[in-house]
C-alpha positions as CSV (number, residue, x, y, z in Angstrom):
1,M,-14.3,3.0,-40.4
2,E,-14.3,-0.2,-38.2
3,D,-13.5,-2.3,-41.3
4,H,-10.7,0.2,-42.1
5,S,-11.8,0.6,-45.7
6,F,-11.6,3.8,-47.7
7,I,-13.5,5.3,-50.7
8,V,-12.8,8.2,-53.0
9,G,-14.3,11.4,-51.7
10,Q,-14.2,10.3,-48.1
11,E,-13.4,13.3,-45.8
12,F,-11.5,13.7,-42.6
13,P,-11.5,16.6,-40.1
14,D,-7.8,17.4,-40.7
15,V,-4.5,15.9,-41.8
16,K,-3.8,14.4,-38.4
17,A,-7.1,12.5,-38.4
18,F,-6.3,11.2,-41.9
19,R,-2.8,10.0,-41.0
20,N,-4.1,8.2,-37.9
21,A,-6.8,6.5,-40.0
22,I,-4.2,5.3,-42.6
23,K,-1.9,4.1,-39.9
24,E,-4.7,2.2,-38.1
25,A,-5.8,0.6,-41.4
26,A,-2.2,-0.5,-42.2
27,I,-1.8,-2.1,-38.8
28,A,-5.3,-3.8,-38.8
29,Q,-4.9,-5.1,-42.3
30,H,-1.3,-6.2,-41.8
31,F,0.5,-4.3,-44.5
32,E,3.4,-1.9,-44.3
33,L,3.1,1.7,-45.5
34,R,5.6,3.6,-47.5
35,I,4.9,7.4,-47.4
36,V,5.6,9.1,-50.7
37,K,4.5,12.6,-49.7
38,S,3.1,14.0,-46.5
39,D,2.7,17.7,-45.6
40,L,-0.1,20.1,-44.6
41,I,-1.8,20.1,-48.0
42,R,-1.3,16.6,-49.4
43,Y,-0.7,13.0,-48.5
44,I,0.4,10.2,-50.8
45,A,1.2,6.6,-49.6
46,K,1.6,3.1,-51.1
47,C,2.1,-0.4,-49.9
48,A,5.7,-1.0,-49.1
49,A,5.7,-4.5,-50.7
50,D,7.4,-4.6,-54.1
51,G,4.9,-4.8,-56.9
52,C,1.8,-4.3,-54.8
53,P,-0.5,-1.8,-56.5
54,W,-2.2,-0.4,-53.3
55,R,-1.9,3.4,-53.3
56,I,-3.8,6.3,-51.8
57,R,-3.8,10.1,-52.3
58,A,-5.6,12.8,-50.3
59,V,-5.5,16.6,-50.4
60,K,-6.6,19.5,-48.2
61,L,-9.8,21.2,-49.3
62,P,-9.7,25.0,-49.9
63,N,-10.5,27.3,-47.0
64,A,-10.9,24.4,-44.5
65,P,-8.6,22.0,-42.6
66,T,-10.6,19.1,-44.1
67,F,-8.7,16.3,-46.0
68,A,-10.4,14.3,-48.7
69,I,-9.4,11.2,-50.6
70,R,-8.9,12.0,-54.3
71,S,-7.6,8.7,-55.6
72,L,-7.4,5.1,-54.3
73,D,-6.2,1.7,-55.6
74,A,-7.5,-0.6,-52.8
75,T,-6.1,-3.8,-54.3
76,H,-3.4,-5.7,-52.4
77,T,-1.3,-8.5,-54.1
78,C,1.3,-8.7,-51.3
79,G,-0.5,-11.1,-49.1
80,K,-0.5,-8.6,-46.2
81,N,1.9,-10.6,-44.0
82,A,3.0,-8.1,-41.3
83,H,2.2,-10.4,-38.3
84,S,5.3,-10.5,-36.2
85,G,5.5,-6.7,-35.9
86,H,4.6,-3.5,-37.6
87,H,6.6,-0.4,-38.4
88,Q,3.5,1.8,-37.9
89,A,2.9,0.3,-34.4
90,S,5.2,2.9,-32.8
91,V,5.3,3.9,-29.1
92,D,3.1,6.9,-29.8
93,W,0.6,4.6,-31.5
94,I,0.6,2.3,-28.5
95,V,0.2,5.2,-26.2
96,N,-2.9,6.3,-28.1
97,F,-4.2,2.7,-27.9
98,I,-3.7,2.3,-24.2
99,E,-4.5,5.8,-22.8
100,E,-8.1,5.2,-21.9
101,R,-7.2,1.8,-20.4
102,L,-4.5,3.4,-18.3
103,R,-7.0,6.0,-17.0
104,D,-9.3,3.2,-15.9
105,N,-6.5,0.9,-14.5
106,I,-3.1,2.3,-13.4
107,N,-1.9,-1.3,-13.0
108,Y,-2.4,-2.1,-16.7
109,K,0.7,-4.2,-17.3
110,P,2.9,-4.4,-20.4
111,K,2.0,-8.1,-20.8
112,D,-1.7,-7.0,-20.9
113,I,-0.9,-4.4,-23.6
114,L,0.8,-7.1,-25.7
115,R,-2.2,-9.4,-25.3
116,D,-4.8,-6.7,-26.1
117,I,-2.9,-5.5,-29.2
118,Y,-2.5,-9.1,-30.5
119,E,-6.2,-9.8,-29.9
120,Q,-7.4,-6.7,-31.7
121,Y,-4.8,-6.4,-34.5
122,G,-3.2,-9.8,-34.7
123,I,0.4,-8.3,-34.4
124,T,3.1,-8.9,-31.9
125,I,5.1,-6.0,-30.5
126,P,8.3,-6.2,-28.3
127,Y,7.8,-6.2,-24.5
128,K,10.1,-3.2,-24.1
129,Q,8.1,-1.2,-26.6
130,A,4.9,-1.9,-24.5
131,W,6.8,-0.9,-21.3
132,R,8.0,2.3,-22.8
133,A,4.5,3.1,-24.0
134,K,3.0,2.6,-20.6
135,E,5.7,4.9,-19.0
136,R,5.0,7.6,-21.6
137,G,1.2,7.1,-21.2
138,L,1.4,7.5,-17.4
139,Q,3.5,10.7,-17.9
140,A,1.0,12.1,-20.4
141,I,-1.9,11.5,-18.0
142,Y,-0.4,12.2,-14.6
143,G,2.7,14.3,-15.4
144,S,6.4,13.5,-15.2
145,S,8.2,12.2,-12.1
146,E,10.4,15.3,-12.2
147,E,7.4,17.6,-12.1
148,G,6.0,15.7,-9.2
149,Y,9.0,16.6,-7.1
150,Y,9.1,20.2,-8.4
151,L,5.5,20.8,-7.3
152,L,5.8,19.2,-3.8
153,P,6.5,22.5,-1.9
154,A,3.5,24.2,-3.5
155,Y,1.3,21.1,-2.8
156,C,2.4,21.2,0.9
157,E,1.5,24.8,1.0
158,Q,-2.0,24.0,-0.3
159,I,-2.4,21.3,2.3
160,R,-1.6,23.8,5.1
161,Q,-3.9,26.5,3.6
162,T,-6.9,24.3,3.0
163,N,-6.5,22.2,6.1
164,P,-5.2,24.6,8.9
165,G,-3.3,22.9,11.6
166,S,-2.0,20.2,9.3
167,V,1.7,19.4,9.0
168,A,3.1,19.2,5.5
169,E,6.8,19.6,4.9
170,V,9.3,18.6,2.2
171,F,13.0,18.3,3.1
172,T,15.9,18.5,0.6
173,S,19.7,18.0,0.8
174,G,22.7,19.5,-0.9
175,S,23.1,22.8,-2.8
176,D,21.0,21.5,-5.7
177,N,18.0,20.8,-3.4
178,R,17.7,17.1,-4.0
179,F,14.5,15.5,-2.5
180,Q,15.2,13.8,0.8
181,Q,11.9,13.3,2.6
182,L,8.3,14.3,2.8
183,F,6.0,14.3,5.9
184,V,2.3,14.9,5.9
185,S,-0.3,14.7,8.7
186,F,-3.7,16.3,8.3
187,Y,-5.1,18.2,11.2
188,A,-8.2,16.0,11.1
189,S,-6.0,12.9,11.7
190,I,-4.0,14.6,14.5
191,R,-7.1,15.7,16.3
192,G,-8.9,12.4,15.7
193,F,-6.1,10.4,17.1
194,L,-5.7,12.5,20.2
195,N,-9.4,12.5,21.0
196,G,-10.9,9.3,19.7
197,C,-8.4,6.5,19.0
198,L,-6.7,3.7,20.9
199,P,-3.3,4.9,22.2
200,I,-1.5,2.6,19.8
201,V,0.6,3.7,16.8
202,G,1.8,1.2,14.1
203,L,4.7,2.0,11.8
204,G,5.4,0.4,8.4
205,G,6.4,1.1,4.8
206,I,6.0,0.0,1.2
207,Q,8.4,0.5,-1.7
208,L,7.4,2.9,-4.4
209,K,7.9,1.8,-8.0
210,S,8.2,5.2,-9.8
211,K,11.3,6.4,-11.7
212,Y,13.1,7.5,-8.6
213,L,12.0,4.8,-6.2
214,G,11.7,5.7,-2.5
215,T,9.6,4.3,0.3
216,L,6.2,5.4,1.6
217,L,6.2,5.3,5.4
218,S,3.0,5.4,7.4
219,A,1.9,5.8,11.0
220,T,-1.6,4.3,11.8
221,S,-3.8,3.6,14.7
222,F,-7.1,1.9,15.5
223,D,-10.5,3.6,16.0
224,A,-13.1,2.5,18.6
225,D,-14.4,-0.1,16.2
226,G,-11.0,-1.6,15.5
227,G,-10.7,0.0,12.1
228,L,-7.7,1.6,10.4
229,F,-7.0,5.2,11.4
230,P,-4.2,6.8,9.3
231,L,-2.3,9.3,11.5
232,A,0.6,10.4,9.3
233,F,2.6,9.4,6.2
234,G,5.7,10.3,4.4
235,V,8.1,9.5,1.6
236,V,11.8,9.0,2.0
237,D,14.5,8.3,-0.5
238,E,16.7,5.2,-0.4
239,K,19.6,6.8,1.5
240,V,17.3,8.0,4.4
241,M,15.9,4.4,4.8
242,K,19.4,3.1,5.7
243,K,19.9,5.4,8.7
244,G,17.8,3.4,11.2
245,V,14.1,4.4,11.5
246,G,13.8,1.9,14.4
247,D,16.5,3.8,16.4
248,A,14.8,7.1,15.7
249,V,11.5,5.8,17.0
250,K,13.0,4.5,20.2
251,R,14.8,7.8,20.7
252,K,11.8,10.0,20.1
253,F,9.4,7.8,22.1
254,A,11.7,6.6,24.8
255,S,9.0,6.3,27.5
256,S,6.6,4.3,25.3
257,C,6.4,0.5,24.9
258,H,7.7,-0.9,21.7
259,Y,6.4,-4.0,20.0
260,I,6.9,-6.1,16.9
261,C,4.1,-6.7,14.5
262,M,3.0,-10.3,15.0
263,K,1.9,-10.6,11.4
264,H,5.3,-9.6,10.2
265,L,7.0,-11.9,12.7
266,S,5.0,-14.9,11.6
267,E,5.7,-14.2,8.0
268,S,9.4,-14.0,8.8
269,I,9.5,-17.3,10.7
270,V,7.7,-19.2,7.9
271,R,10.0,-17.6,5.3
272,E,13.1,-18.7,7.3
273,F,11.9,-22.3,8.2
274,K,9.1,-23.1,5.7
275,N,6.9,-24.8,8.4
276,P,3.3,-23.6,8.8
277,R,3.1,-25.4,12.2
278,L,5.6,-23.0,13.6
279,V,3.4,-20.1,12.7
280,Q,0.4,-21.7,14.4
281,L,2.4,-22.3,17.6
282,L,3.9,-18.8,17.5
283,W,0.4,-17.2,17.4
284,K,-0.8,-19.4,20.3
285,A,2.3,-18.4,22.3
286,A,1.6,-14.7,21.5
287,Y,-2.0,-14.9,22.6
288,A,-1.3,-17.0,25.7
289,T,-2.7,-15.3,28.9
290,T,-0.6,-17.2,31.3
291,S,3.2,-17.7,31.5
292,I,2.6,-21.5,31.7
293,G,0.6,-21.5,28.5
294,F,3.3,-19.4,26.8
295,K,6.1,-21.7,27.9
296,E,4.2,-24.8,26.7
297,K,3.9,-23.4,23.2
298,M,7.6,-22.4,23.2
299,V,8.5,-26.0,24.2
300,E,6.5,-27.3,21.2
301,I,8.4,-24.9,18.9
302,E,11.7,-26.2,20.3
303,E,10.6,-29.8,19.7
304,I,9.7,-29.1,16.0
305,S,12.8,-27.0,15.3
306,S,15.5,-26.1,17.7
307,E,16.9,-23.7,15.1
308,A,13.6,-21.9,14.9
309,A,13.5,-21.6,18.7
310,K,17.0,-20.1,18.7
311,W,16.1,-17.8,15.9
312,L,13.2,-16.5,17.9
313,Q,15.4,-15.6,20.8
314,Q,16.5,-12.4,19.0
315,Y,13.0,-11.1,19.7
316,P,12.4,-10.7,23.5
317,P,8.9,-12.0,24.5
318,S,8.0,-8.6,25.9
319,C,8.1,-7.3,22.3
320,W,5.5,-9.7,20.9
321,A,3.8,-12.0,23.5
322,L,0.6,-10.6,25.1
323,I,1.4,-12.0,28.6
324,Y,4.7,-10.2,28.8
325,S,3.6,-6.9,27.3
326,E,4.6,-3.9,29.5
327,G,1.7,-1.8,28.3
328,T,-1.9,-2.4,27.1
329,R,-2.2,-3.5,23.5
330,Y,-6.0,-3.8,23.6
331,G,-5.7,-7.2,21.9
332,H,-3.9,-5.8,18.8
333,L,-0.8,-7.9,18.2
334,S,-0.4,-6.7,14.6
335,S,-0.3,-3.2,13.1
336,N,-2.8,-2.3,10.3
337,V,-0.3,-0.5,8.1
338,E,-0.7,-3.1,5.4
339,E,-4.4,-2.1,5.1
340,F,-3.2,1.5,4.6
341,N,-0.7,0.3,1.9
342,Q,-3.5,-1.2,-0.1
343,W,-4.8,2.4,-0.6
344,I,-1.9,3.1,-2.9
345,I,-0.8,-0.3,-4.1
346,E,-2.1,0.4,-7.6
347,S,-0.6,3.9,-7.9
348,R,3.0,3.1,-6.8
349,E,4.3,3.7,-10.3
350,L,2.9,7.2,-10.4
351,P,4.8,10.5,-9.6
352,I,5.2,11.2,-5.9
353,I,2.6,13.9,-5.9
354,Q,0.0,11.6,-7.5
355,V,0.6,9.1,-4.7
356,I,-0.1,11.8,-2.1
357,E,-3.2,12.9,-3.9
358,Q,-4.4,9.3,-3.9
359,I,-4.1,9.2,-0.1
360,H,-5.7,12.6,0.3
361,T,-8.7,11.6,-1.8
362,K,-9.1,8.3,0.1
363,L,-8.8,10.0,3.5
364,M,-11.6,12.5,2.5
365,A,-13.9,9.7,1.4
366,E,-13.2,7.5,4.5
367,F,-13.7,10.3,7.0
368,E,-17.0,11.3,5.4
369,E,-18.3,7.7,5.1
370,R,-17.4,6.9,8.8
371,R,-18.9,10.1,10.1
372,A,-22.2,9.3,8.3
373,K,-22.1,5.6,9.5
374,S,-21.6,6.5,13.1
375,K,-24.7,8.7,13.1
376,L,-26.7,5.5,12.8
377,W,-25.2,3.9,16.0
378,F,-27.2,4.3,19.2
379,S,-25.3,1.9,21.5
380,I,-22.7,3.0,24.0
381,L,-19.9,1.0,22.5
382,A,-18.9,0.8,18.8
383,P,-20.2,-2.3,17.1
384,S,-17.1,-4.5,17.5
385,P,-16.6,-3.9,21.3
386,D,-20.4,-4.0,21.8
387,K,-20.5,-7.4,20.2
388,H,-17.8,-8.5,22.6
389,M,-19.8,-7.2,25.6
390,I,-23.0,-9.0,24.5
391,E,-21.1,-12.3,24.2
392,A,-19.5,-11.7,27.7
393,M,-22.9,-11.0,29.2
394,N,-24.3,-14.2,27.7
395,H,-21.4,-16.2,29.2
396,A,-21.7,-14.4,32.5
397,S,-25.3,-15.5,33.0
398,T,-24.0,-19.1,33.4
399,Y,-21.5,-18.3,36.1
400,Q,-21.7,-18.5,39.9
401,V,-20.6,-15.3,41.7
402,L,-19.1,-15.3,45.2
403,Q,-18.4,-11.8,46.6
404,S,-15.5,-11.4,49.0
405,D,-15.8,-7.7,49.6
406,E,-16.9,-4.6,47.7
407,V,-14.3,-5.0,45.0
408,E,-13.2,-8.6,44.9
409,F,-15.2,-11.6,43.6
410,E,-14.7,-15.2,42.8
411,I,-16.3,-16.3,39.6
412,I,-17.0,-20.1,39.2
413,S,-17.7,-21.6,35.8
414,A,-17.9,-25.2,34.7
415,E,-14.3,-25.3,33.7
416,R,-12.5,-23.0,36.2
417,S,-12.5,-20.4,38.9
418,D,-11.3,-16.8,38.5
419,I,-10.7,-13.9,40.8
420,V,-12.0,-10.4,39.7
421,N,-11.1,-7.1,41.2
422,I,-13.4,-4.4,39.8
423,K,-11.4,-1.6,41.4
424,N,-8.2,-2.6,39.7
425,H,-10.0,-3.6,36.5
426,S,-8.4,-7.0,36.7
427,C,-9.2,-10.7,36.4
428,S,-7.1,-13.7,36.9
429,C,-7.8,-14.8,33.4
430,R,-5.9,-11.6,32.3
431,D,-8.4,-10.8,29.5
432,W,-9.6,-7.6,31.1
433,Q,-6.1,-6.3,31.5
434,L,-4.9,-7.4,28.1
435,Y,-7.9,-6.2,26.0
436,G,-9.2,-3.2,27.9
437,L,-12.8,-4.6,28.0
438,P,-14.4,-6.4,30.9
439,C,-14.2,-10.2,30.4
440,S,-17.2,-12.4,31.0
441,H,-16.0,-13.0,34.6
442,A,-15.8,-9.3,35.3
443,V,-19.2,-8.8,33.7
444,A,-20.6,-11.4,36.0
445,A,-19.1,-9.6,39.0
446,L,-20.3,-6.2,37.9
447,I,-23.9,-7.4,37.2
448,S,-23.9,-9.2,40.6
449,S,-23.0,-5.9,42.4
450,K,-25.5,-4.0,40.3
451,K,-23.0,-1.8,38.6
452,D,-23.1,-0.4,35.1
453,V,-20.9,-2.7,33.0
454,Y,-20.3,0.0,30.4
455,A,-18.9,2.4,33.0
456,F,-16.0,-0.1,33.4
457,T,-15.0,-0.1,29.7
458,E,-12.2,2.0,28.3
459,K,-13.4,5.3,26.8
460,C,-11.6,4.6,23.5
461,F,-14.1,1.9,22.7
462,T,-17.2,4.1,22.8
463,V,-19.3,5.5,20.0
464,A,-18.6,8.9,21.4
465,S,-14.8,8.3,20.8
466,Y,-15.5,7.0,17.3
467,C,-17.4,10.2,16.5
468,E,-14.6,12.3,17.9
469,A,-12.0,10.5,15.8
470,Y,-13.8,11.5,12.6
471,A,-15.4,14.8,13.7
472,E,-13.0,17.0,11.8
473,E,-13.4,17.1,8.0
474,I,-10.5,16.7,5.6
475,H,-11.0,19.5,3.1
476,P,-10.4,19.2,-0.6
477,I,-7.3,20.7,-2.3
478,P,-7.7,22.9,-5.4
479,S,-6.8,21.4,-8.8
480,K,-3.2,21.3,-9.8
481,I,-3.5,24.1,-12.4
482,E,-4.7,26.5,-9.7
483,W,-2.1,25.7,-7.0
484,K,0.6,25.4,-9.5
485,K,0.0,29.0,-10.5
486,D,-0.1,30.0,-6.9
487,G,3.2,28.2,-6.3
488,E,4.9,30.3,-8.9
489,T,4.3,33.5,-6.9
490,V,4.2,32.5,-3.2
491,M,7.2,30.1,-3.1
492,G,10.8,31.3,-3.2
493,D,13.0,29.8,-5.9
494,E,15.3,28.1,-3.4
495,I,12.5,26.3,-1.8
496,R,10.3,25.7,-4.8
497,N,12.8,24.0,-7.1
498,V,12.9,20.5,-5.5
499,R,14.9,18.2,-7.7
500,P,14.4,14.4,-7.6
501,P,16.9,12.2,-5.8
502,K,19.9,10.8,-7.6
503,V,18.9,7.2,-7.1
504,R,16.9,5.9,-10.0
505,R,15.0,2.7,-10.5
506,P,17.2,-0.2,-11.8
507,P,16.1,-2.2,-14.8
508,G,13.8,-5.2,-14.2
509,R,10.7,-5.8,-12.2
510,P,10.7,-4.4,-8.7
511,E,10.4,-6.8,-5.8
512,K,7.1,-6.7,-4.0
513,K,7.9,-6.4,-0.3
514,R,6.0,-5.3,2.8
515,M,8.1,-3.7,5.5
516,C,7.6,-3.1,9.2
517,V,9.7,-0.6,11.1
518,E,11.8,-3.4,12.8
519,D,13.0,-4.4,9.4
520,L,14.5,-1.1,8.8
521,N,17.1,-1.3,11.5
522,R,17.5,-5.0,12.2
523,E,20.9,-6.5,11.7
524,K,21.1,-9.6,9.5
525,H,20.7,-12.7,11.7
526,T,23.7,-15.1,11.6
527,V,22.7,-18.7,11.7
528,H,24.7,-21.3,13.6
529,C,24.9,-25.1,13.1
530,S,24.7,-27.2,16.2
531,R,26.4,-30.2,14.5
532,C,29.6,-28.7,13.2
533,N,29.6,-25.4,15.2
534,Q,30.0,-23.4,12.0
535,T,28.0,-20.4,10.9
536,G,26.1,-19.9,7.7
537,H,23.8,-22.9,7.8
538,Y,21.6,-25.0,10.1
539,K,21.9,-28.6,11.3
540,S,19.3,-29.7,8.8
541,T,21.5,-28.5,5.9
542,C,24.8,-29.3,7.4
543,K,27.1,-31.2,4.9
544,S,29.8,-32.2,7.4
545,D,28.9,-35.9,7.2
546,V,29.2,-35.8,3.5
547,H,32.6,-34.3,3.7
548,K,33.8,-37.0,6.1
549,S,32.6,-39.8,3.8
550,I,34.4,-38.2,0.9
551,E,37.6,-38.0,2.9
552,Q,37.3,-41.6,3.9
553,M,37.1,-42.6,0.3
């Protein structure tokens, strides 16, 4: 059947199979069909072109669903010129064409559908038709967006039942129970964070692209090896996003230190001023370990762009520069939420429940893989901090150590002299305080005093802490058919019937945008011109001189 030819006597399993074969042949051979008769016992069709003799008739065989071709005139005199489009290439036909491709690749784009259909059949279909087919195909495979919201309470119940100690809650608003927000944190993540991770939490979000939009928010940390550790995630609708997540974080964690993600800050400054050199200087200022070094880089930024230096003033150095950090950041100036976002980047168009299932599946796999990997580690520290310590020891062997008392040492290298206090876990180079691991100067002092270097490292960098982070399993959740049935009986109607939010996706392609928590509550920056003292533009784009010359003319 690949050549789409027919013969008298040819049989098909049923009428549906025969109709599909005729439609496929008409599309592939570029002629339009005109159906003369089509029911459950007979099918008669001819070429739609006037005067073309092509005609086919098939009937149902007795006592069986089988259809057989009884007569056929296979000659075409019409030229078969249906190239620009085809009436038989309906949305349903396109769905059938792309279904397997969609299963393999959620990100199968309408433009790819257009290309593949043209390459295989030589016909061109409208972009909107391909887009509608993809929407319908995703719905057929993964369920509708509306069903996704409807099933959320039952799914949260399954999380709590299969993973005791987990938090999974869906919140609604209004008398009609419109979706407002969802929060999920698996017990394995909660326990792992408290017992084995660095005491750092990064917050961020990514826009979803499903029918009802929304934003996926995430809270992540770092494990002992510096890897991504997802702590919690949630989905909020557009209205909730506008109510100030940043303020809520500061209110709930008032005693904690709050920082800006440096990756996000550097992206913002290059977007504002289009100068890569500013980004390089900004990172150098952020990593400076002395106030003099920090000020030098800030002066260089001022020399390149006074507007950029002024723009940067809206972010206090204590929020991004390592030297002015009020707490220990362990060398992490950027969050790792973007790595978490990559887990669902391809499934953002799916119903909300499919996005959550994607995260759950990924979490199960990552926890299992990292548990297995850590069993092969026999060092005290996880690989990344262990590598740091080995390098520090190599450097330390070249230093001269002068001991002042039991805790204070002077470390002399070819370039400089540093003071180390092993009781306070400090060095004048500031690396020990800023990174949480003994620097090469501290290592030299510790080895000189015959102390265990590893006893002076933070516990959160050890293999033991890494194992603790992933000690608890994330358990599987039953298939949707099972917990859907359970939901019908265990959930009350008022809770169970969660309806989607009223905000729907506008037409057009959604903007790809990564968000950090400071974006969610930051007022729009008002720029100011130093030449004309007006707002709304910078000196470099000021047109005041142009206006003066026009007036003089």
